[in-house]
C-alpha positions in Angstrom: 8.5 7.6 16.7 4.9 8.1 17.6 4.7 11.5 15.9 6.4 10.0 12.8 3.8 7.2 12.7 1.0 9.6 13.0 2.3 11.8 10.2 2.9 8.8 7.9 -0.5 7.4 8.7 -2.2 10.6 7.8 -0.1 11.0 4.6 -1.1 7.5 3.4 -4.8 8.0 4.2 -4.8 11.3 2.4 -2.9 10.2 -0.7 -4.4 6.8 -1.1 -7.8 8.1 -0.3 -7.5 10.6 -3.2 -6.2 7.9 -5.6 -9.2 5.7 -4.7 -11.7 8.5 -5.2 -10.2 9.3 -8.6 -10.2 5.6 -9.7 -13.9 5.1 -8.7 -15.1 7.9 -11.0 -14.7 6.9 -14.7 -14.1 9.6 -17.4 -17.2 9.4 -19.7 -16.6 9.0 -23.4 -16.7 12.2 -25.4 -15.9 12.9 -29.1 -14.8 16.5 -28.4 -11.1 16.3 -27.1 -11.3 19.6 -25.3 -14.5 18.5 -23.3 -13.0 15.1 -22.6 -9.8 16.6 -21.2 -11.8 19.1 -19.1 -13.8 16.2 -17.5 -10.6 14.2 -17.1 -9.0 17.1 -15.1 -12.2 18.0 -13.2 -12.5 14.6 -11.5 -9.1 14.6 -9.7 -9.6 18.3 -9.0 -12.9 17.6 -7.2 -11.6 14.6 -5.4 -8.5 16.6 -4.2 -10.7 19.5 -3.1 -13.1 17.2 -1.2 -10.4 15.2 0.6 -8.4 18.3 1.4 -11.4 19.9 3.1 -12.3 16.6 4.9 -8.8 16.3 6.4 -8.6 20.0 7.2 -12.0 19.7 9.0 -10.8 16.6 10.9 -7.8 18.5 12.1 -10.4 20.9 13.6 -9.2 23.6 11.3 -5.9 24.0 13.2 -3.9 23.8 10.0 -3.6 27.0 7.9 -4.5 26.0 4.4 -3.4 29.4 3.1 -6.2 29.3 0.5 -7.0 31.8 -0.5 -4.9 33.4 2.3 -3.6 36.9 1.4 -5.6 36.8 -1.9 -4.5 40.2 -3.3 -0.9 39.7 -2.6 -1.1 36.1 -3.9 -2.8 37.2 -7.2 -0.3 40.0 -7.8 2.8 38.0 -7.1 1.5 34.9 -8.8 0.4 36.6 -12.0 3.5 38.9 -12.3 5.9 36.1 -11.2 4.4 33.5 -13.5 4.5 35.7 -16.6 8.0 36.9 -15.9 9.3 33.4 -15.1 8.0 32.0 -18.4 8.9 35.1 -20.5 12.5 35.3 -19.1 13.2 31.7 -19.9 11.6 32.0 -23.3 13.6 35.2 -24.2 16.9 33.8 -23.0 16.5 30.6 -24.9 15.4 32.6 -28.0 18.5 34.9 -27.8 20.7 31.8 -27.4 19.2 30.5 -30.6 18.0 27.2 -29.1 14.3 28.1 -29.4 12.6 29.3 -32.6 8.9 29.8 -33.4 8.2 28.3 -36.8 4.4 28.3 -37.2 1.0 28.9 -35.7 -2.1 26.7 -35.6 -5.5 27.8 -34.3 -6.8 25.6 -31.4 -10.6 25.2 -31.2 -12.0 25.9 -27.7 -8.7 27.2 -26.5 -10.4 28.7 -23.4 -11.5 25.3 -22.3 -8.0 23.9 -22.7 -6.8 26.8 -20.5 -9.4 26.0 -17.9 -8.3 22.3 -17.9 -4.8 23.4 -17.3 -6.0 25.6 -14.4 -7.9 22.7 -12.8 -4.9 20.4 -13.1 -2.6 23.1 -11.5 -5.0 23.7 -8.6 -5.2 19.9 -8.0 -1.4 19.6 -8.0 -0.9 22.6 -5.6 -3.5 21.3 -3.2 -1.9 17.9 -3.2 1.7 19.1 -2.7 1.4 22.4 -0.9 -2.0 22.1 0.8 -2.9 19.7 3.7 0.2 17.5 3.5 2.6 20.5 3.4 1.0 22.2 6.4 0.7 19.0 8.4 4.4 18.2 8.0 5.3 21.8 8.7 3.3 21.8 11.9 4.7 18.5 13.2 8.3 19.0 12.1 9.7 22.1 10.4 9.4 24.2 7.3 12.5 22.6 5.7 11.0 19.1 6.2 7.7 20.2 4.6 9.5 21.7 1.6 11.9 18.7 1.1 9.2 16.0 1.5 6.6 17.6 -0.7 9.2 18.6 -3.4 10.3 14.9 -3.5 6.7 13.9 -3.8 6.1 16.4 -6.6 9.2 15.1 -8.4 8.1 11.5 -8.1 4.7 12.4 -9.5 6.5 13.7 -12.6 8.1 10.3 -13.2 8.9 11.0 -16.8 11.7 13.3 -15.7 13.7 10.4 -14.3 13.7 8.7 -17.7 15.0 11.9 -19.4 18.1 12.5 -17.1 19.4 14.4 -14.2 18.7 18.0 -15.4 14.9 17.4 -15.9 14.7 15.9 -12.4 16.6 18.9 -10.9 14.2 21.3 -12.8 11.1 19.6 -11.4 12.5 19.5 -7.9 13.9 23.1 -7.9 10.6 24.3 -9.3 8.7 22.8 -6.4 11.1 24.3 -3.9 10.6 27.7 -5.6 6.8 27.4 -5.4 7.0 26.4 -1.7 9.1 29.5 -1.0 6.5 31.7 -2.9 3.8 30.2 -0.7 5.8 31.0 2.5 6.5 34.5 1.4 2.9 35.3 0.3 1.1 33.1 2.8 -1.4 32.4 0.0 -1.7 29.3 -2.0 -3.1 31.5 -4.8 0.5 32.7 -5.7 2.0 29.3 -6.5 -1.2 28.2 -8.2 -1.1 31.2 -10.5 2.6 30.9 -11.1 2.4 27.2 -11.9 -0.7 27.9 -14.1 1.0 30.5 -16.2 4.1 28.3 -16.6 2.0 25.2 -17.7 -0.4 27.2 -19.8 2.1 29.3 -21.6 4.9 26.7 -21.7 2.7 23.8 -22.8 -0.5 25.0 -24.6 1.0 28.1 -26.2 4.7 27.0 -26.8 4.6 23.2 -26.5 7.8 23.3 -24.5 6.4 22.0 -21.2 5.0 18.5 -20.8 1.4 17.9 -19.9 -0.9 15.0 -21.0 -0.2 14.0 -24.5 -3.6 15.2 -25.9 -3.0 18.8 -25.0 -2.6 20.9 -28.1 -0.1 23.8 -28.6 -0.8 27.0 -30.5 2.7 27.6 -31.8 5.1 25.2 -33.5 8.4 25.8 -31.7 11.7 24.2 -32.7 14.1 23.4 -29.9 17.6 22.7 -31.3 21.3 23.1 -30.6 23.1 22.2 -27.4 20.9 19.8 -25.4 21.9 21.4 -22.1 20.5 24.7 -23.4 17.6 23.6 -25.5 16.5 20.8 -23.2 16.7 18.2 -25.9 13.6 16.0 -26.0 12.4 17.6 -22.7 12.5 21.0 -24.3 12.2 23.8 -21.7 11.9 21.4 -18.8 15.3 19.9 -19.6 17.1 23.2 -20.1 19.7 24.5 -17.7 18.3 28.0 -18.4 15.1 27.1 -16.6 17.1 25.4 -13.8 19.1 28.6 -13.2 15.9 30.7 -13.2 14.4 28.3 -10.7 17.4 28.5 -8.4 17.8 32.3 -8.6 14.0 32.8 -8.0 14.1 30.4 -5.0 17.1 32.3 -3.6 15.3 35.6 -4.1 12.2 34.5 -2.2 14.2 32.9 0.5 16.0 36.2 1.0 12.6 38.1 1.0 11.3 35.7 3.7 14.4 36.1 5.8 14.3 39.9 5.4 10.6 40.2 6.3 11.0 38.0 9.4 14.1 39.9 10.5 12.2 43.2 10.2 9.3 41.7 12.1 11.6 40.8 15.0 13.2 44.2 15.0 9.9 46.0 15.1 
């Protein structure tokens, strides 16, 4: 009970502390939407980075933050995995006829929108798979860390609950998948890059993944047909195609973790 109280207390201090920091710093007015969005993402990113370092320091650096960790392995798997993940889901949905590109619209300062997505992604990964994840893993078990942080990640994407069961399962399974990628690579760089490519390509390029409403999308994509395949109003995030890819990817990385640990014991 004492251990649980300690973990709960640290979680509340960390999470509420971050929320307070973000609320204390207003986003300045700006006529350029790309610049405004960048600043709006920069504030929670800096707050999360600062509070993560503070708690890590208070733990006397006994928690492995895994950032950057095995940087080369993380970059390679994160980049390749993120592109393959998005591309596979896109191609399958296109072949099934539930996704069709209908137009193209140039987006001013596209690079800054990409950078904003990256800041948002790093902030989310530090929140879900940074200090909290490692703290719970150290005090309990890997499965407890994955389950708790995936539930937290799902709750933070509250819009999925309004859309139905499949979008919720997609968000939850995606978080489990990212946690297993972290465990396999021992580098937070990998889930950051995978998550970034998914959000950047799926949202800013295709408009099939939900981010803040003011994010533009380069292509006009029509999602139609069976809702279980097309995702309906949730688009890619509500499609069973994405859910199956999430589950299969999670199983693959779980197998790779098991195999690598088994080989380590044998050797």
